[in-house]
C-alpha positions as CSV (number, residue, x, y, z in Angstrom):
1,M,-14.1,-7.7,-0.5
2,R,-11.1,-7.9,1.9
3,L,-8.1,-5.7,1.2
4,L,-4.5,-6.0,2.4
5,L,-2.5,-2.8,2.1
6,V,1.3,-2.9,2.2
7,S,4.2,-0.7,1.0
8,D,8.0,-0.3,1.4
9,T,8.9,-3.9,1.8
10,H,12.5,-3.2,0.8
11,L,13.4,-6.9,0.5
12,P,16.0,-8.3,0.9
13,V,17.7,-5.1,2.1
14,R,15.6,-4.3,5.3
15,A,14.5,-7.9,6.0
16,R,15.1,-11.3,4.4
17,R,11.4,-12.0,3.8
18,L,8.0,-10.8,4.5
19,P,6.7,-11.6,8.0
20,A,4.6,-14.7,8.3
21,E,1.6,-12.6,9.6
22,V,1.7,-10.6,6.2
23,L,1.9,-13.8,4.1
24,H,-1.1,-15.2,6.0
25,E,-3.0,-11.9,5.3
26,V,-2.1,-12.3,1.6
27,E,-3.8,-15.7,1.5
28,Q,-6.9,-14.2,3.2
29,A,-7.3,-11.1,1.0
30,D,-9.3,-10.7,-2.1
31,V,-7.0,-7.8,-3.2
32,V,-3.5,-7.1,-2.2
33,V,-2.3,-3.5,-2.7
34,H,1.4,-2.7,-2.7
35,A,2.4,0.9,-2.8
36,G,5.9,0.5,-4.0
37,D,9.6,0.1,-2.9
38,W,9.7,-3.7,-3.5
39,I,13.4,-3.6,-4.2
40,D,13.5,-7.2,-5.5
41,V,11.5,-8.8,-8.2
42,D,11.2,-11.9,-6.0
43,T,8.7,-10.2,-3.7
44,L,6.7,-9.2,-6.8
45,D,6.8,-12.8,-8.0
46,L,5.8,-14.0,-4.6
47,L,2.8,-11.8,-4.2
48,E,1.7,-12.3,-7.8
49,A,1.7,-16.1,-7.2
50,R,-0.1,-15.9,-3.8
51,A,-2.5,-13.1,-4.2
52,Q,-6.0,-13.5,-5.7
53,R,-5.4,-10.0,-7.2
54,L,-2.3,-7.8,-6.9
55,I,-2.4,-4.1,-7.6
56,G,1.1,-2.6,-7.3
57,V,3.3,0.3,-8.3
58,F,7.0,1.0,-8.4
59,G,8.7,3.2,-5.9
60,N,11.7,5.4,-6.0
61,N,14.0,2.6,-4.9
62,D,12.9,0.0,-7.4
63,G,15.1,-0.9,-10.2
64,P,14.5,-1.6,-13.9
65,E,13.1,-5.2,-13.3
66,V,10.3,-4.0,-11.0
67,R,9.7,-0.8,-13.1
68,E,9.2,-2.9,-16.4
69,R,6.4,-4.8,-14.7
70,L,4.5,-2.1,-12.8
71,P,3.1,1.4,-13.4
72,E,4.0,4.5,-11.4
73,V,0.3,5.0,-10.7
74,A,-2.3,2.3,-10.6
75,R,-6.1,2.6,-10.7
76,A,-8.8,0.1,-10.1
77,E,-12.5,0.0,-9.1
78,L,-12.9,-2.2,-6.0
79,G,-16.4,-2.9,-4.7
80,G,-17.8,0.2,-6.2
81,L,-14.9,2.6,-5.0
82,R,-12.4,4.2,-7.2
83,F,-8.9,3.3,-5.9
84,G,-5.5,4.7,-6.8
85,V,-2.1,3.6,-5.7
86,V,1.1,5.7,-5.9
87,H,4.4,5.6,-4.1
88,E,5.2,9.2,-3.3
89,T,2.8,12.1,-2.5
90,G,5.2,14.7,-1.2
91,T,5.5,16.2,2.1
92,A,2.9,15.7,4.8
93,R,2.1,19.4,4.9
94,G,-0.6,20.0,2.4
95,R,-0.9,16.4,1.4
96,E,-4.7,16.2,1.5
97,A,-5.3,19.3,-0.8
98,R,-2.4,18.2,-3.1
99,C,-3.6,14.6,-3.6
100,A,-7.3,15.8,-4.0
101,E,-6.2,18.1,-6.8
102,R,-4.0,15.5,-8.5
103,F,-6.5,12.7,-8.2
104,P,-10.0,14.2,-8.4
105,D,-11.5,11.0,-9.8
106,L,-10.6,8.8,-6.9
107,D,-12.3,7.8,-3.7
108,V,-9.2,6.1,-2.0
109,L,-5.5,6.8,-2.6
110,V,-3.0,4.2,-1.1
111,F,0.6,5.6,-0.9
112,G,3.9,4.7,0.7
113,H,7.4,6.1,0.8
114,S,7.4,7.6,4.3
115,H,7.0,4.4,6.2
116,I,4.7,6.4,8.4
117,P,1.1,5.1,8.7
118,W,-1.5,7.6,7.5
119,D,-5.2,7.6,7.4
120,T,-6.9,11.0,6.7
121,A,-9.5,12.3,4.3
122,A,-9.2,15.4,2.1
123,P,-11.9,18.0,1.7
124,G,-14.2,16.6,-0.8
125,G,-13.8,13.0,0.6
126,L,-10.6,11.5,-0.9
127,R,-9.4,8.9,1.7
128,L,-5.6,8.8,2.0
129,L,-4.0,5.6,3.4
130,N,-0.4,4.8,4.0
131,P,0.1,1.3,5.6
132,G,3.7,2.1,6.7
133,S,6.2,-0.8,6.2
134,P,6.0,-4.4,7.4
135,T,9.8,-4.7,7.3
136,D,11.3,-1.3,8.0
137,R,9.9,0.8,10.8
138,R,12.4,3.5,10.5
139,R,11.4,6.1,13.2
140,Q,8.2,4.3,14.0
141,P,7.7,2.2,17.0
142,Y,6.5,-0.8,14.9
143,C,6.5,-2.2,11.5
144,T,2.9,-2.0,10.1
145,Y,0.4,-3.0,7.4
146,M,-3.3,-2.3,7.0
147,T,-6.5,-4.3,6.2
148,S,-10.0,-3.2,5.2
149,V,-13.2,-4.4,3.7
150,V,-15.1,-2.8,0.9
151,A,-18.7,-3.6,0.7
152,S,-21.7,-1.9,-1.0
153,G,-19.6,1.0,-2.3
154,A,-18.1,1.8,1.0
155,L,-14.7,1.4,2.7
156,G,-15.2,-0.4,6.0
157,E,-13.0,0.1,9.1
158,V,-9.3,0.5,8.1
159,T,-7.2,-1.4,10.7
160,L,-3.6,-0.7,11.2
161,H,-1.8,-3.8,12.3
162,R,1.4,-3.6,14.4
163,L,4.0,-6.4,13.8
164,P,6.0,-7.7,16.7
165,R,9.5,-6.3,16.9
166,R,12.2,-8.6,15.4
């Protein structure tokens, strides 16, 4: 099962549209995970139409239209792993312990908000993944997203993809 992880698309505020490379990955993925801050409902409509399966949450910058359609926290079993998606996890300091306590029933937690790519594991094994943003790099050198494969109950290599500067 091929996964595409994105967050913080902030359309059309930070970019007019998703990069072509990300749209191509949507077509290749079995599941697209979006960890919030869509901003416009058009991006949600686009991903719902193009993705085989979409799992998404709203973020702190999302308005009522997005919030009416998406939860604050999403959960799904994917390939035998228990996934959770949330926008905010708080400060980086203590994140692993805090998330492991908040989500003891998960194997993988995908989050966003900071626009900073993150890939760590908490004591006890919870994997924490933040794909960064494909449209708003903020203080990062590149805009980013992640891909991975889930097979036989295991998360395969997680790849952080850097997008060319616009």
